[in-house]
C-alpha positions as CSV (number, residue, x, y, z in Angstrom):
1,X,-15.3,-5.2,18.7
2,X,-12.4,-4.0,21.1
3,X,-10.3,-1.8,17.6
4,X,-6.8,-4.2,19.0
5,X,-4.6,-1.1,18.4
6,X,-3.3,-0.4,22.0
7,X,0.0,-2.7,21.2
8,X,3.1,-3.1,18.7
9,X,2.1,-6.7,18.7
10,X,-2.0,-5.3,17.6
11,X,-3.8,-6.5,14.0
12,X,-4.1,-3.0,13.2
13,X,-0.3,-2.4,13.8
14,X,1.9,-2.7,11.1
15,X,4.7,-4.2,10.8
16,X,7.7,-2.6,8.8
17,X,7.9,-4.9,5.1
18,X,10.7,-2.7,3.5
19,X,12.5,-0.4,3.7
20,X,11.9,3.3,2.6
21,X,13.7,4.6,-0.3
22,X,14.0,7.6,-2.6
23,X,12.3,7.0,-6.1
24,X,14.2,9.5,-8.2
25,X,12.1,8.1,-10.9
26,X,8.4,7.6,-11.1
27,X,6.3,7.3,-14.0
28,X,3.9,10.3,-13.8
29,X,3.2,12.5,-16.2
30,X,5.0,16.1,-16.3
31,X,3.1,18.9,-16.1
32,X,5.0,21.1,-18.0
33,X,8.1,20.3,-20.4
34,X,9.9,23.2,-19.0
35,X,13.0,22.9,-16.8
36,X,14.0,25.1,-14.4
37,X,17.0,24.6,-11.9
38,X,16.9,23.2,-7.9
39,X,18.4,27.3,-7.2
40,X,14.6,29.2,-8.9
41,X,12.5,26.2,-8.0
42,X,11.1,27.6,-4.2
43,X,11.5,30.8,-5.8
44,X,9.3,30.7,-8.6
45,X,6.4,28.7,-7.0
46,X,3.4,29.9,-8.5
47,X,1.1,28.3,-7.7
48,X,-1.6,27.7,-4.4
49,X,-0.7,23.2,-5.3
50,X,2.7,24.1,-5.9
51,X,3.2,25.6,-2.7
52,X,0.7,23.3,-0.7
53,X,3.0,20.0,-2.0
54,X,6.3,21.8,-0.6
55,X,4.7,23.0,2.6
56,X,3.2,19.0,3.2
57,X,6.3,16.9,2.2
58,X,8.6,19.5,4.1
59,X,7.0,18.0,7.6
60,X,7.7,14.6,6.4
61,X,3.9,14.1,4.8
62,X,4.3,12.2,1.7
63,X,2.6,14.1,-1.7
64,X,2.5,13.1,-5.2
65,X,0.2,14.3,-7.2
66,X,-2.8,12.9,-9.0
67,X,-5.6,14.0,-12.0
68,X,-7.1,17.2,-10.6
69,X,-11.2,16.8,-9.8
70,X,-10.1,13.0,-10.0
71,X,-9.6,10.9,-8.0
72,X,-6.9,8.0,-8.8
73,X,-5.0,7.9,-12.2
74,X,-1.9,8.4,-11.7
75,X,0.5,5.7,-10.4
76,X,1.0,5.4,-6.8
77,X,1.6,2.2,-5.4
78,X,5.3,2.7,-5.7
79,X,4.7,5.5,-2.7
80,X,3.9,3.2,-0.7
81,X,7.2,2.0,0.2
82,X,9.0,5.2,-1.4
83,X,9.3,9.2,-1.4
84,X,9.3,11.4,-4.6
85,X,12.6,13.1,-4.7
86,X,11.7,16.4,-3.7
87,X,14.0,18.7,-6.2
88,X,14.5,16.5,-9.2
89,X,14.8,17.9,-12.2
90,X,12.1,15.6,-14.1
91,X,10.4,14.4,-11.6
92,X,10.2,16.6,-8.5
93,X,7.4,18.3,-6.4
94,X,8.3,22.4,-8.7
95,X,7.6,19.8,-12.0
96,X,4.7,17.1,-11.4
97,X,2.4,20.1,-10.2
98,X,3.3,22.6,-12.0
99,X,-0.4,22.1,-13.7
100,X,-3.4,21.6,-12.7
101,X,-3.7,19.0,-10.8
102,X,-5.4,17.1,-7.3
103,X,-2.9,16.2,-4.6
104,X,-2.6,12.8,-2.9
105,X,-1.0,12.4,0.1
106,X,0.4,8.4,1.9
107,X,-0.6,7.7,4.7
108,X,1.5,4.9,7.0
109,X,5.7,4.6,7.7
110,X,5.7,6.9,4.3
111,X,4.9,10.4,6.0
112,X,5.6,9.0,9.1
113,X,2.5,7.0,10.1
114,X,0.0,9.6,9.0
115,X,-3.4,7.5,9.7
116,X,-6.7,9.7,8.9
117,X,-10.0,9.7,10.5
118,X,-12.3,9.8,7.7
119,X,-15.6,11.1,9.0
120,X,-18.3,10.8,6.6
121,X,-21.3,13.4,7.7
122,X,-20.4,17.0,9.3
123,X,-22.4,15.3,12.9
124,X,-19.5,12.8,13.3
125,X,-16.8,14.8,11.7
126,X,-17.7,16.7,14.8
127,X,-18.2,14.2,17.4
128,X,-14.2,13.0,16.1
129,X,-13.3,17.1,16.9
130,X,-15.1,17.2,19.7
131,X,-13.0,14.1,21.3
132,X,-9.8,15.3,20.6
133,X,-10.6,18.3,22.3
134,X,-11.6,17.0,25.0
135,X,-8.4,15.1,25.3
136,X,-6.1,18.8,24.4
137,X,-5.2,17.2,20.9
138,X,-4.8,19.8,18.6
139,X,-6.6,20.2,15.2
140,X,-5.4,19.6,11.7
141,X,-9.2,18.5,9.5
142,X,-9.9,19.2,5.8
143,X,-13.3,19.5,4.6
144,X,-14.2,16.9,2.1
145,X,-17.3,16.9,0.1
146,X,-19.5,15.5,2.8
147,X,-17.8,15.4,6.2
148,X,-13.7,16.3,6.9
149,X,-10.2,14.1,6.8
150,X,-8.7,15.0,10.6
151,X,-5.0,14.0,10.7
152,X,-2.8,12.2,13.2
153,X,0.7,11.1,13.4
154,X,1.2,7.7,15.6
155,X,3.4,7.5,17.8
156,X,3.3,3.0,18.4
157,X,4.2,2.8,14.3
158,X,2.0,2.4,11.0
159,X,-1.4,1.8,11.4
160,X,-4.1,-0.3,9.7
161,X,-6.7,0.2,8.2
162,X,-10.7,0.5,9.9
163,X,-13.1,0.1,6.5
164,X,-16.7,1.3,7.1
165,X,-18.9,-0.3,8.9
166,X,-17.1,-0.7,11.7
167,X,-17.0,3.0,12.9
168,X,-20.5,5.2,12.5
169,X,-19.5,6.7,9.3
170,X,-16.4,7.0,9.2
171,X,-13.1,4.6,8.4
172,X,-9.6,5.1,9.4
173,X,-7.0,5.5,6.3
174,X,-3.1,3.9,6.7
175,X,-1.5,1.3,6.1
176,X,-0.7,1.8,2.4
177,X,-4.0,3.8,1.9
178,X,-4.0,7.7,0.8
179,X,-5.8,10.3,1.1
180,X,-7.2,13.6,-1.1
181,X,-5.6,16.2,0.3
182,X,-6.2,20.7,0.0
183,X,-6.7,22.2,-2.1
184,X,-7.5,19.4,-4.7
185,X,-10.5,19.4,-6.1
186,X,-13.6,16.3,-5.2
187,X,-15.4,15.1,-8.8
188,X,-18.4,16.4,-7.4
189,X,-16.8,20.0,-7.9
190,X,-16.3,20.9,-4.0
191,X,-12.8,21.6,-3.3
192,X,-10.6,20.3,-0.2
193,X,-10.1,22.4,2.4
194,X,-8.9,23.3,5.5
195,X,-10.5,23.8,8.7
196,X,-7.8,24.1,11.3
197,X,-4.2,23.4,11.4
198,X,-3.3,24.4,14.8
199,X,0.5,24.0,14.8
200,X,3.4,23.2,12.5
201,X,2.0,19.4,12.2
202,X,-0.8,17.0,12.5
203,X,-0.9,16.1,16.1
204,X,1.5,12.9,17.3
205,X,-0.3,10.7,19.1
206,X,-0.6,7.2,21.0
207,X,-3.1,4.3,20.8
208,X,-4.5,5.1,24.3
209,X,-5.5,8.4,23.2
210,X,-7.4,7.4,20.7
211,X,-9.6,5.4,23.0
212,X,-13.1,7.3,21.9
213,X,-13.2,5.3,18.5
214,X,-15.4,2.7,19.0
215,X,-17.2,-0.2,16.8
216,X,-21.1,0.5,16.5
217,X,-22.1,-1.7,19.2
218,X,-20.1,1.1,21.2
219,X,-17.5,-2.2,22.0
């Protein structure tokens, strides 16, 4: 089966249905009730997850908090077409990530058409990293409980999801989907960590550059 992501007309490239907006308020619980004015927020960043949230947000990725050691639990569907207000006094990144929590990153158009190759085993992760390296594509890879997440930005548009069973021990997370990012904690107790961050941001690729992605029949 051809993955079919060679053009904007493909079933695997998603047309935009909503404008991207900046969310001034989302019903996330604030981890810390203390206020901090915007001029001192960056100076007072003290936790690793706060710094990671700012760093990833500032390169265009749509970061948001989730309960610690869980994959879900806070409202997130609005983030399919909005981004948090970076410096909002009550619901900006500083406040939302000020306690112990996990960090999600929305895939798709609110994160510069980010898509993730979610590898379910170490051998499959190595296979996809080798494919990227042979094509001189830099690696942005996070270690997960069983395998890893490979971060890529699509130059052709928002990529749809490819569910389990199409690719061998892997799936594609894109449109309206999200992943946990380092330094989140997996429910199993295994922390997410960066294996590679070659460059200041995930590499941007065209669909022609990822032509090694084939289904379980080799098509």
